mmCIF file of the protein (N, C-alpha, C, O) and its ligand, coordinates in Angstrom:
data_MODEL
# 
_entry.id   MODEL 
# 
loop_
_entity.id 
_entity.type 
_entity.pdbx_number_of_molecules 
1 polymer     1 
2 non-polymer 1 
# 
_entity_poly.entity_id                      1 
_entity_poly.type                           'polypeptide(L)' 
_entity_poly.nstd_linkage                   no 
_entity_poly.nstd_monomer                   no 
_entity_poly.pdbx_seq_one_letter_code       
;(UNK)(UNK)(UNK)(UNK)(UNK)(UNK)(UNK)(UNK)(UNK)(UNK)(UNK)(UNK)(UNK)(UNK)(UNK)(UNK)
(UNK)(UNK)(UNK)(UNK)(UNK)(UNK)(UNK)(UNK)(UNK)(UNK)(UNK)(UNK)(UNK)(UNK)(UNK)(UNK)
(UNK)(UNK)(UNK)(UNK)(UNK)(UNK)(UNK)(UNK)(UNK)(UNK)(UNK)(UNK)(UNK)(UNK)(UNK)(UNK)
(UNK)(UNK)(UNK)(UNK)(UNK)(UNK)
;
_entity_poly.pdbx_seq_one_letter_code_can   XXXXXXXXXXXXXXXXXXXXXXXXXXXXXXXXXXXXXXXXXXXXXXXXXXXXXX 
_entity_poly.pdbx_strand_id                 A 
# 
loop_
_entity_poly_seq.entity_id 
_entity_poly_seq.num 
_entity_poly_seq.mon_id 
_entity_poly_seq.hetero 
1 1  UNK n 
1 2  UNK n 
1 3  UNK n 
1 4  UNK n 
1 5  UNK n 
1 6  UNK n 
1 7  UNK n 
1 8  UNK n 
1 9  UNK n 
1 10 UNK n 
1 11 UNK n 
1 12 UNK n 
1 13 UNK n 
1 14 UNK n 
1 15 UNK n 
1 16 UNK n 
1 17 UNK n 
1 18 UNK n 
1 19 UNK n 
1 20 UNK n 
1 21 UNK n 
1 22 UNK n 
1 23 UNK n 
1 24 UNK n 
1 25 UNK n 
1 26 UNK n 
1 27 UNK n 
1 28 UNK n 
1 29 UNK n 
1 30 UNK n 
1 31 UNK n 
1 32 UNK n 
1 33 UNK n 
1 34 UNK n 
1 35 UNK n 
1 36 UNK n 
1 37 UNK n 
1 38 UNK n 
1 39 UNK n 
1 40 UNK n 
1 41 UNK n 
1 42 UNK n 
1 43 UNK n 
1 44 UNK n 
1 45 UNK n 
1 46 UNK n 
1 47 UNK n 
1 48 UNK n 
1 49 UNK n 
1 50 UNK n 
1 51 UNK n 
1 52 UNK n 
1 53 UNK n 
1 54 UNK n 
# 
loop_
_struct_asym.id 
_struct_asym.entity_id 
A 1 
B 2 
# 
loop_
_chem_comp.id 
_chem_comp.type 
_chem_comp.mon_nstd_flag 
UNK 'L-peptide linking' . 
ZN  non-polymer         . 
# 
_pdbx_entity_nonpoly.entity_id   2 
_pdbx_entity_nonpoly.name        ? 
_pdbx_entity_nonpoly.comp_id     ZN 
# 
_pdbx_nonpoly_scheme.asym_id         B 
_pdbx_nonpoly_scheme.entity_id       2 
_pdbx_nonpoly_scheme.mon_id          ZN 
_pdbx_nonpoly_scheme.ndb_seq_num     1 
_pdbx_nonpoly_scheme.pdb_seq_num     101 
_pdbx_nonpoly_scheme.auth_seq_num    101 
_pdbx_nonpoly_scheme.pdb_mon_id      ZN 
_pdbx_nonpoly_scheme.auth_mon_id     ZN 
_pdbx_nonpoly_scheme.pdb_strand_id   A 
_pdbx_nonpoly_scheme.pdb_ins_code    . 
# 
loop_
_atom_site.group_PDB 
_atom_site.id 
_atom_site.type_symbol 
_atom_site.label_atom_id 
_atom_site.label_alt_id 
_atom_site.label_comp_id 
_atom_site.label_asym_id 
_atom_site.label_entity_id 
_atom_site.label_seq_id 
_atom_site.pdbx_PDB_ins_code 
_atom_site.Cartn_x 
_atom_site.Cartn_y 
_atom_site.Cartn_z 
_atom_site.occupancy 
_atom_site.B_iso_or_equiv 
_atom_site.pdbx_formal_charge 
_atom_site.auth_seq_id 
_atom_site.auth_comp_id 
_atom_site.auth_asym_id 
_atom_site.auth_atom_id 
_atom_site.pdbx_PDB_model_num 
ATOM   1   N  N  . UNK A 1 1  ? -8.138 18.987  -0.059  1.00 0.00 ? 1   UNK A N  1 
ATOM   2   C  CA . UNK A 1 1  ? -8.200 18.159  0.978   1.00 0.00 ? 1   UNK A CA 1 
ATOM   3   C  C  . UNK A 1 1  ? -7.780 16.714  0.634   1.00 0.00 ? 1   UNK A C  1 
ATOM   4   O  O  . UNK A 1 1  ? -6.808 16.151  1.137   1.00 0.00 ? 1   UNK A O  1 
ATOM   5   N  N  . UNK A 1 2  ? -8.625 16.169  -0.284  1.00 0.00 ? 2   UNK A N  1 
ATOM   6   C  CA . UNK A 1 2  ? -8.379 14.926  -0.722  1.00 0.00 ? 2   UNK A CA 1 
ATOM   7   C  C  . UNK A 1 2  ? -7.041 14.669  -1.279  1.00 0.00 ? 2   UNK A C  1 
ATOM   8   O  O  . UNK A 1 2  ? -6.348 13.691  -0.998  1.00 0.00 ? 2   UNK A O  1 
ATOM   9   N  N  . UNK A 1 3  ? -6.670 15.789  -2.236  1.00 0.00 ? 3   UNK A N  1 
ATOM   10  C  CA . UNK A 1 3  ? -5.305 15.835  -2.865  1.00 0.00 ? 3   UNK A CA 1 
ATOM   11  C  C  . UNK A 1 3  ? -4.233 15.734  -1.913  1.00 0.00 ? 3   UNK A C  1 
ATOM   12  O  O  . UNK A 1 3  ? -3.253 15.034  -2.167  1.00 0.00 ? 3   UNK A O  1 
ATOM   13  N  N  . UNK A 1 4  ? -4.352 16.457  -0.698  1.00 0.00 ? 4   UNK A N  1 
ATOM   14  C  CA . UNK A 1 4  ? -3.471 16.468  0.223   1.00 0.00 ? 4   UNK A CA 1 
ATOM   15  C  C  . UNK A 1 4  ? -3.108 15.152  0.841   1.00 0.00 ? 4   UNK A C  1 
ATOM   16  O  O  . UNK A 1 4  ? -1.962 14.734  1.010   1.00 0.00 ? 4   UNK A O  1 
ATOM   17  N  N  . UNK A 1 5  ? -4.384 14.469  1.201   1.00 0.00 ? 5   UNK A N  1 
ATOM   18  C  CA . UNK A 1 5  ? -4.247 13.091  1.793   1.00 0.00 ? 5   UNK A CA 1 
ATOM   19  C  C  . UNK A 1 5  ? -3.453 12.168  0.771   1.00 0.00 ? 5   UNK A C  1 
ATOM   20  O  O  . UNK A 1 5  ? -2.580 11.391  1.157   1.00 0.00 ? 5   UNK A O  1 
ATOM   21  N  N  . UNK A 1 6  ? -3.805 12.305  -0.515  1.00 0.00 ? 6   UNK A N  1 
ATOM   22  C  CA . UNK A 1 6  ? -3.112 11.369  -1.362  1.00 0.00 ? 6   UNK A CA 1 
ATOM   23  C  C  . UNK A 1 6  ? -1.533 11.697  -1.401  1.00 0.00 ? 6   UNK A C  1 
ATOM   24  O  O  . UNK A 1 6  ? -0.721 10.771  -1.417  1.00 0.00 ? 6   UNK A O  1 
ATOM   25  N  N  . UNK A 1 7  ? -1.181 12.865  -1.414  1.00 0.00 ? 7   UNK A N  1 
ATOM   26  C  CA . UNK A 1 7  ? 0.198  13.268  -1.378  1.00 0.00 ? 7   UNK A CA 1 
ATOM   27  C  C  . UNK A 1 7  ? 0.966  12.737  -0.171  1.00 0.00 ? 7   UNK A C  1 
ATOM   28  O  O  . UNK A 1 7  ? 2.102  12.266  -0.223  1.00 0.00 ? 7   UNK A O  1 
ATOM   29  N  N  . UNK A 1 8  ? 0.209  12.870  0.928   1.00 0.00 ? 8   UNK A N  1 
ATOM   30  C  CA . UNK A 1 8  ? 0.692  12.375  2.180   1.00 0.00 ? 8   UNK A CA 1 
ATOM   31  C  C  . UNK A 1 8  ? 0.904  10.714  2.156   1.00 0.00 ? 8   UNK A C  1 
ATOM   32  O  O  . UNK A 1 8  ? 1.873  10.198  2.713   1.00 0.00 ? 8   UNK A O  1 
ATOM   33  N  N  . UNK A 1 9  ? -0.002 10.024  1.525   1.00 0.00 ? 9   UNK A N  1 
ATOM   34  C  CA . UNK A 1 9  ? 0.022  8.690   1.438   1.00 0.00 ? 9   UNK A CA 1 
ATOM   35  C  C  . UNK A 1 9  ? 1.259  8.270   0.576   1.00 0.00 ? 9   UNK A C  1 
ATOM   36  O  O  . UNK A 1 9  ? 2.022  7.347   0.859   1.00 0.00 ? 9   UNK A O  1 
ATOM   37  N  N  . UNK A 1 10 ? 1.345  9.104   -0.540  1.00 0.00 ? 10  UNK A N  1 
ATOM   38  C  CA . UNK A 1 10 ? 2.293  8.705   -1.590  1.00 0.00 ? 10  UNK A CA 1 
ATOM   39  C  C  . UNK A 1 10 ? 3.682  8.762   -0.788  1.00 0.00 ? 10  UNK A C  1 
ATOM   40  O  O  . UNK A 1 10 ? 4.558  7.926   -1.009  1.00 0.00 ? 10  UNK A O  1 
ATOM   41  N  N  . UNK A 1 11 ? 3.831  9.725   0.095   1.00 0.00 ? 11  UNK A N  1 
ATOM   42  C  CA . UNK A 1 11 ? 5.219  9.945   0.851   1.00 0.00 ? 11  UNK A CA 1 
ATOM   43  C  C  . UNK A 1 11 ? 5.511  8.630   1.618   1.00 0.00 ? 11  UNK A C  1 
ATOM   44  O  O  . UNK A 1 11 ? 6.659  8.228   1.809   1.00 0.00 ? 11  UNK A O  1 
ATOM   45  N  N  . UNK A 1 12 ? 4.274  7.916   2.091   1.00 0.00 ? 12  UNK A N  1 
ATOM   46  C  CA . UNK A 1 12 ? 4.427  6.901   2.980   1.00 0.00 ? 12  UNK A CA 1 
ATOM   47  C  C  . UNK A 1 12 ? 4.496  5.480   2.261   1.00 0.00 ? 12  UNK A C  1 
ATOM   48  O  O  . UNK A 1 12 ? 4.750  4.440   2.870   1.00 0.00 ? 12  UNK A O  1 
ATOM   49  N  N  . UNK A 1 13 ? 4.271  5.548   1.068   1.00 0.00 ? 13  UNK A N  1 
ATOM   50  C  CA . UNK A 1 13 ? 4.108  4.276   0.268   1.00 0.00 ? 13  UNK A CA 1 
ATOM   51  C  C  . UNK A 1 13 ? 5.199  3.276   0.433   1.00 0.00 ? 13  UNK A C  1 
ATOM   52  O  O  . UNK A 1 13 ? 6.377  3.619   0.324   1.00 0.00 ? 13  UNK A O  1 
ATOM   53  N  N  . UNK A 1 14 ? 4.841  2.030   0.696   1.00 0.00 ? 14  UNK A N  1 
ATOM   54  C  CA . UNK A 1 14 ? 5.922  0.916   0.852   1.00 0.00 ? 14  UNK A CA 1 
ATOM   55  C  C  . UNK A 1 14 ? 6.533  0.728   -0.716  1.00 0.00 ? 14  UNK A C  1 
ATOM   56  O  O  . UNK A 1 14 ? 5.909  1.090   -1.714  1.00 0.00 ? 14  UNK A O  1 
ATOM   57  N  N  . UNK A 1 15 ? 7.799  0.127   -0.745  1.00 0.00 ? 15  UNK A N  1 
ATOM   58  C  CA . UNK A 1 15 ? 8.346  -0.157  -1.914  1.00 0.00 ? 15  UNK A CA 1 
ATOM   59  C  C  . UNK A 1 15 ? 7.345  -1.202  -2.570  1.00 0.00 ? 15  UNK A C  1 
ATOM   60  O  O  . UNK A 1 15 ? 6.478  -1.835  -1.968  1.00 0.00 ? 15  UNK A O  1 
ATOM   61  N  N  . UNK A 1 16 ? 7.636  -1.255  -3.905  1.00 0.00 ? 16  UNK A N  1 
ATOM   62  C  CA . UNK A 1 16 ? 6.896  -2.158  -4.870  1.00 0.00 ? 16  UNK A CA 1 
ATOM   63  C  C  . UNK A 1 16 ? 7.237  -3.578  -4.362  1.00 0.00 ? 16  UNK A C  1 
ATOM   64  O  O  . UNK A 1 16 ? 6.352  -4.433  -4.360  1.00 0.00 ? 16  UNK A O  1 
ATOM   65  N  N  . UNK A 1 17 ? 8.354  -3.832  -3.976  1.00 0.00 ? 17  UNK A N  1 
ATOM   66  C  CA . UNK A 1 17 ? 8.775  -5.129  -3.382  1.00 0.00 ? 17  UNK A CA 1 
ATOM   67  C  C  . UNK A 1 17 ? 8.012  -5.497  -2.124  1.00 0.00 ? 17  UNK A C  1 
ATOM   68  O  O  . UNK A 1 17 ? 7.501  -6.611  -2.004  1.00 0.00 ? 17  UNK A O  1 
ATOM   69  N  N  . UNK A 1 18 ? 7.940  -4.636  -1.259  1.00 0.00 ? 18  UNK A N  1 
ATOM   70  C  CA . UNK A 1 18 ? 7.168  -4.852  0.028   1.00 0.00 ? 18  UNK A CA 1 
ATOM   71  C  C  . UNK A 1 18 ? 5.734  -5.058  -0.269  1.00 0.00 ? 18  UNK A C  1 
ATOM   72  O  O  . UNK A 1 18 ? 5.076  -5.894  0.350   1.00 0.00 ? 18  UNK A O  1 
ATOM   73  N  N  . UNK A 1 19 ? 5.202  -4.264  -1.266  1.00 0.00 ? 19  UNK A N  1 
ATOM   74  C  CA . UNK A 1 19 ? 3.901  -4.368  -1.535  1.00 0.00 ? 19  UNK A CA 1 
ATOM   75  C  C  . UNK A 1 19 ? 3.489  -5.777  -2.071  1.00 0.00 ? 19  UNK A C  1 
ATOM   76  O  O  . UNK A 1 19 ? 2.518  -6.389  -1.626  1.00 0.00 ? 19  UNK A O  1 
ATOM   77  N  N  . UNK A 1 20 ? 4.232  -6.200  -2.976  1.00 0.00 ? 20  UNK A N  1 
ATOM   78  C  CA . UNK A 1 20 ? 4.063  -7.663  -3.677  1.00 0.00 ? 20  UNK A CA 1 
ATOM   79  C  C  . UNK A 1 20 ? 4.290  -8.601  -2.465  1.00 0.00 ? 20  UNK A C  1 
ATOM   80  O  O  . UNK A 1 20 ? 3.593  -9.612  -2.376  1.00 0.00 ? 20  UNK A O  1 
ATOM   81  N  N  . UNK A 1 21 ? 5.226  -8.325  -1.527  1.00 0.00 ? 21  UNK A N  1 
ATOM   82  C  CA . UNK A 1 21 ? 5.531  -9.448  -0.568  1.00 0.00 ? 21  UNK A CA 1 
ATOM   83  C  C  . UNK A 1 21 ? 4.278  -9.479  0.376   1.00 0.00 ? 21  UNK A C  1 
ATOM   84  O  O  . UNK A 1 21 ? 3.903  -10.522 0.912   1.00 0.00 ? 21  UNK A O  1 
ATOM   85  N  N  . UNK A 1 22 ? 3.638  -8.239  0.550   1.00 0.00 ? 22  UNK A N  1 
ATOM   86  C  CA . UNK A 1 22 ? 2.420  -8.248  1.576   1.00 0.00 ? 22  UNK A CA 1 
ATOM   87  C  C  . UNK A 1 22 ? 1.313  -8.980  0.901   1.00 0.00 ? 22  UNK A C  1 
ATOM   88  O  O  . UNK A 1 22 ? 0.552  -9.641  1.607   1.00 0.00 ? 22  UNK A O  1 
ATOM   89  N  N  . UNK A 1 23 ? 1.126  -8.931  -0.491  1.00 0.00 ? 23  UNK A N  1 
ATOM   90  C  CA . UNK A 1 23 ? 0.150  -9.633  -1.167  1.00 0.00 ? 23  UNK A CA 1 
ATOM   91  C  C  . UNK A 1 23 ? 0.342  -11.222 -1.040  1.00 0.00 ? 23  UNK A C  1 
ATOM   92  O  O  . UNK A 1 23 ? -0.616 -11.983 -0.905  1.00 0.00 ? 23  UNK A O  1 
ATOM   93  N  N  . UNK A 1 24 ? 1.658  -11.637 -1.097  1.00 0.00 ? 24  UNK A N  1 
ATOM   94  C  CA . UNK A 1 24 ? 1.865  -13.146 -0.972  1.00 0.00 ? 24  UNK A CA 1 
ATOM   95  C  C  . UNK A 1 24 ? 1.654  -13.506 0.489   1.00 0.00 ? 24  UNK A C  1 
ATOM   96  O  O  . UNK A 1 24 ? 1.094  -14.562 0.784   1.00 0.00 ? 24  UNK A O  1 
ATOM   97  N  N  . UNK A 1 25 ? 2.104  -12.624 1.444   1.00 0.00 ? 25  UNK A N  1 
ATOM   98  C  CA . UNK A 1 25 ? 1.839  -13.090 2.903   1.00 0.00 ? 25  UNK A CA 1 
ATOM   99  C  C  . UNK A 1 25 ? 1.217  -11.944 3.693   1.00 0.00 ? 25  UNK A C  1 
ATOM   100 O  O  . UNK A 1 25 ? 1.872  -11.227 4.449   1.00 0.00 ? 25  UNK A O  1 
ATOM   101 N  N  . UNK A 1 26 ? -0.147 -11.812 3.459   1.00 0.00 ? 26  UNK A N  1 
ATOM   102 C  CA . UNK A 1 26 ? -0.781 -10.809 4.011   1.00 0.00 ? 26  UNK A CA 1 
ATOM   103 C  C  . UNK A 1 26 ? -0.847 -10.847 5.574   1.00 0.00 ? 26  UNK A C  1 
ATOM   104 O  O  . UNK A 1 26 ? -1.318 -9.885  6.179   1.00 0.00 ? 26  UNK A O  1 
ATOM   105 N  N  . UNK A 1 27 ? -0.382 -11.943 6.228   1.00 0.00 ? 27  UNK A N  1 
ATOM   106 C  CA . UNK A 1 27 ? -0.566 -12.124 7.666   1.00 0.00 ? 27  UNK A CA 1 
ATOM   107 C  C  . UNK A 1 27 ? 0.940  -11.995 8.298   1.00 0.00 ? 27  UNK A C  1 
ATOM   108 O  O  . UNK A 1 27 ? 1.155  -12.274 9.477   1.00 0.00 ? 27  UNK A O  1 
ATOM   109 N  N  . UNK A 1 28 ? 1.908  -11.569 7.451   1.00 0.00 ? 28  UNK A N  1 
ATOM   110 C  CA . UNK A 1 28 ? 3.211  -11.387 8.037   1.00 0.00 ? 28  UNK A CA 1 
ATOM   111 C  C  . UNK A 1 28 ? 3.402  -10.069 8.755   1.00 0.00 ? 28  UNK A C  1 
ATOM   112 O  O  . UNK A 1 28 ? 3.211  -8.973  8.227   1.00 0.00 ? 28  UNK A O  1 
ATOM   113 N  N  . UNK A 1 29 ? 3.795  -10.264 10.004  1.00 0.00 ? 29  UNK A N  1 
ATOM   114 C  CA . UNK A 1 29 ? 3.836  -9.183  10.964  1.00 0.00 ? 29  UNK A CA 1 
ATOM   115 C  C  . UNK A 1 29 ? 4.628  -7.994  10.643  1.00 0.00 ? 29  UNK A C  1 
ATOM   116 O  O  . UNK A 1 29 ? 4.442  -6.860  11.085  1.00 0.00 ? 29  UNK A O  1 
ATOM   117 N  N  . UNK A 1 30 ? 5.667  -8.439  9.703   1.00 0.00 ? 30  UNK A N  1 
ATOM   118 C  CA . UNK A 1 30 ? 6.643  -7.341  9.238   1.00 0.00 ? 30  UNK A CA 1 
ATOM   119 C  C  . UNK A 1 30 ? 5.924  -6.513  8.072   1.00 0.00 ? 30  UNK A C  1 
ATOM   120 O  O  . UNK A 1 30 ? 6.403  -5.460  7.651   1.00 0.00 ? 30  UNK A O  1 
ATOM   121 N  N  . UNK A 1 31 ? 4.972  -6.958  7.678   1.00 0.00 ? 31  UNK A N  1 
ATOM   122 C  CA . UNK A 1 31 ? 4.313  -6.224  6.455   1.00 0.00 ? 31  UNK A CA 1 
ATOM   123 C  C  . UNK A 1 31 ? 3.060  -5.712  6.901   1.00 0.00 ? 31  UNK A C  1 
ATOM   124 O  O  . UNK A 1 31 ? 2.268  -5.361  6.026   1.00 0.00 ? 31  UNK A O  1 
ATOM   125 N  N  . UNK A 1 32 ? 2.701  -5.594  8.213   1.00 0.00 ? 32  UNK A N  1 
ATOM   126 C  CA . UNK A 1 32 ? 1.495  -5.163  8.794   1.00 0.00 ? 32  UNK A CA 1 
ATOM   127 C  C  . UNK A 1 32 ? 1.289  -3.700  8.282   1.00 0.00 ? 32  UNK A C  1 
ATOM   128 O  O  . UNK A 1 32 ? 0.186  -3.343  7.868   1.00 0.00 ? 32  UNK A O  1 
ATOM   129 N  N  . UNK A 1 33 ? 2.339  -2.881  8.316   1.00 0.00 ? 33  UNK A N  1 
ATOM   130 C  CA . UNK A 1 33 ? 2.190  -1.531  7.844   1.00 0.00 ? 33  UNK A CA 1 
ATOM   131 C  C  . UNK A 1 33 ? 1.694  -1.393  6.487   1.00 0.00 ? 33  UNK A C  1 
ATOM   132 O  O  . UNK A 1 33 ? 0.999  -0.424  6.178   1.00 0.00 ? 33  UNK A O  1 
ATOM   133 N  N  . UNK A 1 34 ? 2.026  -2.352  5.610   1.00 0.00 ? 34  UNK A N  1 
ATOM   134 C  CA . UNK A 1 34 ? 1.706  -2.246  4.276   1.00 0.00 ? 34  UNK A CA 1 
ATOM   135 C  C  . UNK A 1 34 ? 0.145  -2.703  4.044   1.00 0.00 ? 34  UNK A C  1 
ATOM   136 O  O  . UNK A 1 34 ? -0.540 -2.264  3.120   1.00 0.00 ? 34  UNK A O  1 
ATOM   137 N  N  . UNK A 1 35 ? -0.261 -3.537  4.904   1.00 0.00 ? 35  UNK A N  1 
ATOM   138 C  CA . UNK A 1 35 ? -1.643 -3.976  5.044   1.00 0.00 ? 35  UNK A CA 1 
ATOM   139 C  C  . UNK A 1 35 ? -2.502 -2.781  5.345   1.00 0.00 ? 35  UNK A C  1 
ATOM   140 O  O  . UNK A 1 35 ? -3.499 -2.501  4.680   1.00 0.00 ? 35  UNK A O  1 
ATOM   141 N  N  . UNK A 1 36 ? -2.059 -2.062  6.412   1.00 0.00 ? 36  UNK A N  1 
ATOM   142 C  CA . UNK A 1 36 ? -2.666 -0.877  6.789   1.00 0.00 ? 36  UNK A CA 1 
ATOM   143 C  C  . UNK A 1 36 ? -2.759 0.133   5.708   1.00 0.00 ? 36  UNK A C  1 
ATOM   144 O  O  . UNK A 1 36 ? -3.799 0.751   5.482   1.00 0.00 ? 36  UNK A O  1 
ATOM   145 N  N  . UNK A 1 37 ? -1.776 0.276   5.113   1.00 0.00 ? 37  UNK A N  1 
ATOM   146 C  CA . UNK A 1 37 ? -1.570 1.391   4.098   1.00 0.00 ? 37  UNK A CA 1 
ATOM   147 C  C  . UNK A 1 37 ? -2.583 1.104   2.975   1.00 0.00 ? 37  UNK A C  1 
ATOM   148 O  O  . UNK A 1 37 ? -3.229 2.030   2.484   1.00 0.00 ? 37  UNK A O  1 
ATOM   149 N  N  . UNK A 1 38 ? -2.733 -0.202  2.552   1.00 0.00 ? 38  UNK A N  1 
ATOM   150 C  CA . UNK A 1 38 ? -3.448 -0.464  1.435   1.00 0.00 ? 38  UNK A CA 1 
ATOM   151 C  C  . UNK A 1 38 ? -5.046 -0.740  1.821   1.00 0.00 ? 38  UNK A C  1 
ATOM   152 O  O  . UNK A 1 38 ? -5.967 -0.312  1.126   1.00 0.00 ? 38  UNK A O  1 
ATOM   153 N  N  . UNK A 1 39 ? -5.216 -1.456  2.932   1.00 0.00 ? 39  UNK A N  1 
ATOM   154 C  CA . UNK A 1 39 ? -6.628 -1.681  3.212   1.00 0.00 ? 39  UNK A CA 1 
ATOM   155 C  C  . UNK A 1 39 ? -7.308 -0.926  4.121   1.00 0.00 ? 39  UNK A C  1 
ATOM   156 O  O  . UNK A 1 39 ? -8.537 -0.970  4.080   1.00 0.00 ? 39  UNK A O  1 
ATOM   157 N  N  . UNK A 1 40 ? -6.650 -0.093  5.110   1.00 0.00 ? 40  UNK A N  1 
ATOM   158 C  CA . UNK A 1 40 ? -7.320 0.862   5.983   1.00 0.00 ? 40  UNK A CA 1 
ATOM   159 C  C  . UNK A 1 40 ? -7.198 2.370   5.328   1.00 0.00 ? 40  UNK A C  1 
ATOM   160 O  O  . UNK A 1 40 ? -8.148 3.147   5.236   1.00 0.00 ? 40  UNK A O  1 
ATOM   161 N  N  . UNK A 1 41 ? -6.063 2.597   4.958   1.00 0.00 ? 41  UNK A N  1 
ATOM   162 C  CA . UNK A 1 41 ? -5.770 3.917   4.383   1.00 0.00 ? 41  UNK A CA 1 
ATOM   163 C  C  . UNK A 1 41 ? -6.188 3.944   3.028   1.00 0.00 ? 41  UNK A C  1 
ATOM   164 O  O  . UNK A 1 41 ? -6.343 5.027   2.463   1.00 0.00 ? 41  UNK A O  1 
ATOM   165 N  N  . UNK A 1 42 ? -6.410 2.746   2.382   1.00 0.00 ? 42  UNK A N  1 
ATOM   166 C  CA . UNK A 1 42 ? -6.900 2.568   1.000   1.00 0.00 ? 42  UNK A CA 1 
ATOM   167 C  C  . UNK A 1 42 ? -6.033 3.597   -0.019  1.00 0.00 ? 42  UNK A C  1 
ATOM   168 O  O  . UNK A 1 42 ? -6.630 4.425   -0.708  1.00 0.00 ? 42  UNK A O  1 
ATOM   169 N  N  . UNK A 1 43 ? -4.818 3.485   -0.040  1.00 0.00 ? 43  UNK A N  1 
ATOM   170 C  CA . UNK A 1 43 ? -3.916 4.172   -0.812  1.00 0.00 ? 43  UNK A CA 1 
ATOM   171 C  C  . UNK A 1 43 ? -4.237 3.895   -2.285  1.00 0.00 ? 43  UNK A C  1 
ATOM   172 O  O  . UNK A 1 43 ? -4.032 2.778   -2.758  1.00 0.00 ? 43  UNK A O  1 
ATOM   173 N  N  . UNK A 1 44 ? -4.736 4.892   -3.009  1.00 0.00 ? 44  UNK A N  1 
ATOM   174 C  CA . UNK A 1 44 ? -4.949 4.607   -4.535  1.00 0.00 ? 44  UNK A CA 1 
ATOM   175 C  C  . UNK A 1 44 ? -3.858 4.214   -5.397  1.00 0.00 ? 44  UNK A C  1 
ATOM   176 O  O  . UNK A 1 44 ? -3.954 3.490   -6.387  1.00 0.00 ? 44  UNK A O  1 
ATOM   177 N  N  . UNK A 1 45 ? -2.706 4.807   -4.892  1.00 0.00 ? 45  UNK A N  1 
ATOM   178 C  CA . UNK A 1 45 ? -1.504 4.614   -5.646  1.00 0.00 ? 45  UNK A CA 1 
ATOM   179 C  C  . UNK A 1 45 ? -1.052 3.067   -5.601  1.00 0.00 ? 45  UNK A C  1 
ATOM   180 O  O  . UNK A 1 45 ? -0.816 2.399   -6.607  1.00 0.00 ? 45  UNK A O  1 
ATOM   181 N  N  . UNK A 1 46 ? -0.969 2.605   -4.274  1.00 0.00 ? 46  UNK A N  1 
ATOM   182 C  CA . UNK A 1 46 ? -0.624 1.212   -4.146  1.00 0.00 ? 46  UNK A CA 1 
ATOM   183 C  C  . UNK A 1 46 ? -1.721 0.258   -4.678  1.00 0.00 ? 46  UNK A C  1 
ATOM   184 O  O  . UNK A 1 46 ? -1.403 -0.802  -5.217  1.00 0.00 ? 46  UNK A O  1 
ATOM   185 N  N  . UNK A 1 47 ? -3.042 0.642   -4.524  1.00 0.00 ? 47  UNK A N  1 
ATOM   186 C  CA . UNK A 1 47 ? -4.095 -0.268  -5.124  1.00 0.00 ? 47  UNK A CA 1 
ATOM   187 C  C  . UNK A 1 47 ? -3.910 -0.427  -6.623  1.00 0.00 ? 47  UNK A C  1 
ATOM   188 O  O  . UNK A 1 47 ? -4.063 -1.519  -7.170  1.00 0.00 ? 47  UNK A O  1 
ATOM   189 N  N  . UNK A 1 48 ? -3.582 0.663   -7.270  1.00 0.00 ? 48  UNK A N  1 
ATOM   190 C  CA . UNK A 1 48 ? -3.497 0.699   -8.766  1.00 0.00 ? 48  UNK A CA 1 
ATOM   191 C  C  . UNK A 1 48 ? -2.071 -0.134  -8.911  1.00 0.00 ? 48  UNK A C  1 
ATOM   192 O  O  . UNK A 1 48 ? -1.967 -0.933  -9.842  1.00 0.00 ? 48  UNK A O  1 
ATOM   193 N  N  . UNK A 1 49 ? -1.216 0.015   -8.189  1.00 0.00 ? 49  UNK A N  1 
ATOM   194 C  CA . UNK A 1 49 ? 0.076  -0.823  -8.310  1.00 0.00 ? 49  UNK A CA 1 
ATOM   195 C  C  . UNK A 1 49 ? -0.110 -2.350  -8.318  1.00 0.00 ? 49  UNK A C  1 
ATOM   196 O  O  . UNK A 1 49 ? 0.530  -3.113  -9.043  1.00 0.00 ? 49  UNK A O  1 
ATOM   197 N  N  . UNK A 1 50 ? -1.150 -2.750  -7.344  1.00 0.00 ? 50  UNK A N  1 
ATOM   198 C  CA . UNK A 1 50 ? -1.414 -4.085  -7.162  1.00 0.00 ? 50  UNK A CA 1 
ATOM   199 C  C  . UNK A 1 50 ? -2.308 -4.595  -8.336  1.00 0.00 ? 50  UNK A C  1 
ATOM   200 O  O  . UNK A 1 50 ? -2.184 -5.743  -8.765  1.00 0.00 ? 50  UNK A O  1 
ATOM   201 N  N  . UNK A 1 51 ? -3.141 -3.779  -8.801  1.00 0.00 ? 51  UNK A N  1 
ATOM   202 C  CA . UNK A 1 51 ? -4.040 -4.165  -9.830  1.00 0.00 ? 51  UNK A CA 1 
ATOM   203 C  C  . UNK A 1 51 ? -3.286 -4.366  -11.149 1.00 0.00 ? 51  UNK A C  1 
ATOM   204 O  O  . UNK A 1 51 ? -3.564 -5.248  -11.961 1.00 0.00 ? 51  UNK A O  1 
ATOM   205 N  N  . UNK A 1 52 ? -2.218 -3.387  -11.295 1.00 0.00 ? 52  UNK A N  1 
ATOM   206 C  CA . UNK A 1 52 ? -1.310 -3.651  -12.563 1.00 0.00 ? 52  UNK A CA 1 
ATOM   207 C  C  . UNK A 1 52 ? -0.530 -4.911  -12.481 1.00 0.00 ? 52  UNK A C  1 
ATOM   208 O  O  . UNK A 1 52 ? -0.316 -5.538  -13.519 1.00 0.00 ? 52  UNK A O  1 
ATOM   209 N  N  . UNK A 1 53 ? -0.074 -5.347  -11.309 1.00 0.00 ? 53  UNK A N  1 
ATOM   210 C  CA . UNK A 1 53 ? 0.570  -6.501  -11.100 1.00 0.00 ? 53  UNK A CA 1 
ATOM   211 C  C  . UNK A 1 53 ? -0.290 -7.761  -11.335 1.00 0.00 ? 53  UNK A C  1 
ATOM   212 O  O  . UNK A 1 53 ? 0.205  -8.867  -11.552 1.00 0.00 ? 53  UNK A O  1 
ATOM   213 N  N  . UNK A 1 54 ? -1.655 -7.505  -11.275 1.00 0.00 ? 54  UNK A N  1 
ATOM   214 C  CA . UNK A 1 54 ? -2.518 -8.575  -11.304 1.00 0.00 ? 54  UNK A CA 1 
ATOM   215 C  C  . UNK A 1 54 ? -2.414 -9.874  -10.504 1.00 0.00 ? 54  UNK A C  1 
ATOM   216 O  O  . UNK A 1 54 ? -3.269 -10.750 -10.635 1.00 0.00 ? 54  UNK A O  1 
HETATM 217 ZN ZN . ZN  B 2 .  ? 0.511  3.863   -1.184  1.00 0.00 2 101 ZN  A ZN 1 
# 
């Protein structure tokens, strides 16, 4: 079940470029889906990506 959710999230992951843009501009309306993906859905793939970028 958990694995299925992660795979689903992985399919919806924003590009690395958008992920970093969202971190720079968390209130940008165009990046709201990225914020949802990371903060609400808590995608582990993208969270790891953000941590790696530091
Ligand atoms: Zn993701």
